[in-house]
Every structure is written in C-alpha cells, then in structure tokens.
N, C-alpha and C positions, 0 to 999 in steps of 0.2 A: 504494501500500501504505500502511496508518495504525499505525503504531507506537503500542501503548497503554503506556502507564506503569505499572509493576509496584509504583509506592507510592516510599514514603520507601527510601533507600538505606543503610545502613551502611557508612560510611566506616570506623570504627574498627578493621578488621579489621587493618590494615598500618598504623596508627599507633603509633608510640613514641616514650616520654615523651622531650622534649629532653635531657636528662642521661646518656641511654644511651650516645651517640658518643663526647662526651670521656670519658665513664668507662672504654671500651673504649680508647681510644686512650691513655690513661693508665697502663692494665695491659700493653696491651704495650710503654709506654717504662720501665715498670720490669721487665717481664722481660729487655728487650734489655740493661739494667745489670747485671742480676742475671746473666746468661749472660756478659756480658764481663769481670764480676769474678772471675767464675768457671773461665773458659776454656772454654765451652758450655754447653750446655746441661744441666742437672742430673740425672743418670742415677740410679735405684733399682734396689737389688737385686731382684732377682725373689724375691725370700722376704719383702719386704715388703708385697707384696698379698695380700689378705685368702681368696683360693682357693689358698695356695701349700700345699701337700704335697709333702713332701720325699721322703717312699717311692714317693709315684705317679710324679713327676720322676724317680727310678733307675731303675722299674722302666720308663717309657716312654724313657730314653736307650739302654738296655740291646737295646729290642725297635728304636727308632730304626735302631739301629747295625746290627741285625741276627744281634746276638752273644750270646753266652750266659758270662755272669758268674758269679762266686760274689759273692751277695752282699756279705760282709765285705770282701772284698778289692777290690772297685768302693768300696766306702763308705772304704777308707782310700789308696785310691788317690787319691778326692777332700779327703780332709783334709789341710789344711797343719799344718802345725808352729805355726804365728805363732797358729790359730785357738783349736789346745789350750792355750797360753800365757796368749791372750785370756782365754777362757771360767774358765780357773783365778784368774786375777789377779782376775776381777768376782767370782766367787763367795767368793774369799778377804774381797775389800772388804765382803761384805755378810754377813759372818760362818758363812756355810757349807761347811763340812768339802767339800773338791772330792774327789771318787770318780768323775772321768770315765773311762767305759771308751772310749776313744778312741784309735786308732793311726795315726802323721801316715805320710806319703807319703815320707820318707826313702829307706828301704831300697828301696824301691817303684821310686822314679824313678832311683836308681841301677843296679838291675835293666834295669830299662827301657830307660834309654839305651844300654846294652852291646849289648842282644840285640839295638835297633832300628838301631845302629850296623853290625851285625854283617849285618841283613836287605837292610840299603840296599847295603852291598860286596859281598855274594850276588848279588844283583841287576844291579847295575853292571855288573860282570866278567862276567854270562853274558849281556849284551844287547850291550854296548861289547866284543868279545873283542880286537881290534886297536887299541884306544888304550893308551898307558903309564899306568902306574900313578901318575903325577902329576894325568893328567887324572880319573882313578877318585877320588883323593881332593879334589880341587877341586870335582868336583859332591857327593859323601860331605859335602865341609862347609859347601856350598851348602844340602844336604836339611835337616843338623841344624842349622845355624842359627837363634839364638832367632826371628830374626822368621819362617821359613819355620814352624816349630813354633807359634809363637804365632796365626799365621794358620790353621792347621788346627784349633787346638784351639778356635778363637772360632766357626769353621764349625760345629762339632759341639756346640756349645751346653756348654762347659766352665765358660764365665764363669758362668750362672746356676746350678751345682751346685758348683762348687768352695766348700770353706769352707775361709774365708782371714780375717786381721784387716785385709788392704787391699781397700779398694776406690774407685773401679774397680781391679779386680786388676794388678798388675805383670806385665810380660810374663815376667821369672824364674816367676813364679808359672804362670802357663800354659804352661811349656815342662814341669815339671815335674811337674803334675798331669797333661799327654797323655803322660810318660814312665811317670807310673805307672801310667795305665789300660792303657799295651802292658804293663807286668807282669802287670798283674791280668789281662788275657784270656788269655798266655801261660799263668798258673798254672790260670786256668779251665777254659779249653777244649782249651791244648798250645801249641806254637809254632809249627805250623804254619797255624791259625789268625791268631796275631801277626801272623807272616809277610805273608799276604795281607793284611792287617788294615793294615803298614804300605807294601805295596804299592801298592792300592787311595786310600790317604789322603796319603802324606807323597811316594811315588815321585811321584806323577801330578803333585806341582808343577812336573818339570821342562816340562813342556808348555807352550811358550809361550816356553821359554828357548833362547837359542843356548849352548850348552855350550860353544862354544870361545871365549865373552868369561865363562865361567866361571874360565879356567885362562890366563894370560897369562904362558908362555913370554918369558926374558929374550932369547935371541938368537936369535930364529927362523932366520935366516940360518945362523947358526953349527952349529945342532940340524938343521937340511938336510944340512948339510954333511957332520957327522958321520956321519948315517944312509948318507951316499950312497958315504963311507967304508967303512963297513961291509960293506954291500951290494958291495963292489968295483967301485963305478961312478965314473965322473970327475966332479970337484966341479961345482957348479951354474951353469950362466952365462946370466948376466942379458941381454936383448937387450929394447931400445928398439921395441915393436913399431908403436905411432903414440903421435900428442899431440895436443893442441888448445889453442889459448891461451894458448902458452907466454911470449906479453908480455904478460901481462893475471894479474889476482889471483886470476882462473877456472883457472888453468893444470891442466891433469890429464894425467898421463903413464902409458902402458899397458906395461909392464914384463912380457916371458914369460921363464920360467926353464926351462934346457933342459939335460940329460947325455946324454953320448954321442951329441950332435945328438939327442935324442927330444925333443920336447917335453911338461913336466911340467904346469904350469899358467901363469896370469898374475892379476897384479894391479893396481889402478891407485891414482893418488896424486896430492896435489899439488906431489910433488917426487920426482926418479927416486929419490930414497933412499928415499922412502916407500913407492913402488910398488915397489921390490926387497922390503921387510919385507912387504908385503900379499901379493908374489907368493910369498914363502915360505910367508908363511902358509898361503896355501890350497893351497900344495904340501903339507903337515902335514895340512893338513885331506883331504886326498887320500888320504896314506898311513893316517891313522886312519881311514877312512870316517865322516867328521864334517861332512859337505858339506851344503851346506844343503839338499839335494835327499834325505838320507837317508831313511833308511824312518821311519816313525812307531815310538813306543818301543809294545812289548808291553803289553797291561795284559789284564786277566782271563781270557776262555777261552783268550786267546792263550798265556798263560804255564802252562797246566795241564799241558802235556807236559815242561817244562823246570823244574820246581819244584826238582826231584831234583838237579839241575844248577845249581841258585842253592844250595842247601844247599851242593852241595860245595864251591862257588868263596868261601865265605865267610870263608875263614882262606888261600886261595891269591890272594897278589897275582897283577898284571898283570905282564907286564916293565918294568923301569922304562924311561925315557926314554934312559940312558947306556947301554942295552945293546939298545934297539928294533932291529929289523930287518923288512922285512914277511914276512907269513906262507909265502907263494912263497920267497922265498930262505933261509926258514929249515926249512923242509921240505926241500930240496933239500941243504941241510949236514947236515941229520939225516937 
C-alpha cells in the first residue's frame, strides 16, 4: 500500500508561546498566597453578579420551598438590623436624607424562636412517649442550637438572600433569619404549615443521631435503682457474664443487670465499673424505648394522623426522670 503525502502540515495548532506556562504558574502561586492570607478562597455575595435580581430570587425561594409567603413578611424576615444601620449611615455620608422603608427581623425572629420551640417539643413528646422530660429537653436543645439551625439555613439558600452588614454571614445572623422565616410562614400560611415546615427541615436533623448521646445522666446506676424501687422491684444486681483479655491492655468485661432474678440488659467495658455503668445505660434505653433498634422517626405522610396530638402535647411535658416509671406499672396503679 502506498501512502501519499498530503502536503505541508500545520503544527501551529497546539503551539503555545513560551511565556504561557510560567505565567500560569505565577498566577497560581499568587492565588495560593492570597487564599492563605484570607483564610481560604475569597467568597463573593450573590448580589455582586450581573444577573442578580432580588425580586426574582425572593419569588424563586418561596417556590423552591413550596410555601406561600406574604411578600412583605418574607422581606422583613430576611432583613437584618445591621443592614438598615449600614445603609442609613452610607446615605448620610453622601448627604442624602435617609428615608428607608425597611423593617428588620428582630420581632419576627423572637416570635419564630418561640413557635419553633413549641413545635419541636410537641413532636418529640408525641413520638417519644416513654422518655423522661430531661431527654426531650436535650433533643430540643440540640435541634434549636446555633450549629443545627445554621446548617438548615445554609441548605435552603438563606445566605444569598439575607440583607446584612456582615459577609460571610455570622452564625447568629443565619439563625435569626431562619427563625424569622418560620414566623413569616406562620403569619402568611398559618401555624399548621409552619409546624410541618419545622418538622421537615429542623426535626429531620435527628436522623443519624443517637438520641441517647444527647443526654448524659450523671448517675445511670442510681437512676436505674430509683426506677426499680418506685416500681416495687428489687435493686439491680450486676453479674459478670464473660470476660476476655483480663491480663492485657485490651481487656473487656460483659456485665448483666438483673432484678428479682430477671435479666434486664447487659453492657461491655474495659473494666468492671465501666461495664456496670454501660449495663445500667442499656437498661435505661430499654425502659425508654430508645435502643439502637428503635423504630425510625415518622415524617411526612406518617405524621398526618397525629398532627392534632402533636399540637396538644406542645405544652404538656413528659414525666420527669425523678418520677418516671414504666407505662405498664403506671396503668396498673391508676
């Protein structure tokens, strides 16, 4: 087979001038230095982009959440007091009379925090019917903590919509704005929609959490003893079930806890004392129905039939640990 020449070849297609590579390396070096000085890549607010349209963003935000907001309430919920102060000072500096028609989110945030706390307590008491109020309070504090609410606020895109003086926005700004959005939704669509909104976005943060780790009772053995005593049962008896490597640094002991010769639970630890405490903790989990194998938390359609129950329990606390006994014993007494 004879291969014919196609004539002259154009080798300039992939040619780059000798200065390109050194220039790119220098630009990358300067970028790394700038990021190190600034603590990371420089972040630009969404409003600095050319296609920014705040009215369109507000409309898209409402539709993205699938909720109906009163426009003035939503805008107030996203307006921080620091933004109004900054704009007023800026206009004053250039000699323009300040006549800004803005409402900050201070009042809405206060109201939103209160109703969100109420919604969370109602859900927890309706779902965790057999846990003491101390554990309800611990889960509530986790869900209403600043890190949790900041995470939720960022995930729904509040960072691009909030009007505030600080950027990147502080944690407190995210939290206040999210609480204000909850209040704005309650004003616009009613408390029922706001309750479902909180359940879908905030309470779902319990997924992947061991609720028992959120509450650390000071004396689990003493608590177990007190519960058994109130139920008219014998004090807990701890028995060594098995052990391994007792003469090594990897020793493990399994201790079972009994009452009236009936097995309650068992726990493991690197020493007998730790194993006893873990066995007592496992017994409390069993009493409160918060074992690792507990049923998944209900959300969405599963809550449709108990929304009225949730509303009723918002102001009815569970039994405190100091008075707690099992529901079977309580029903027998009454």
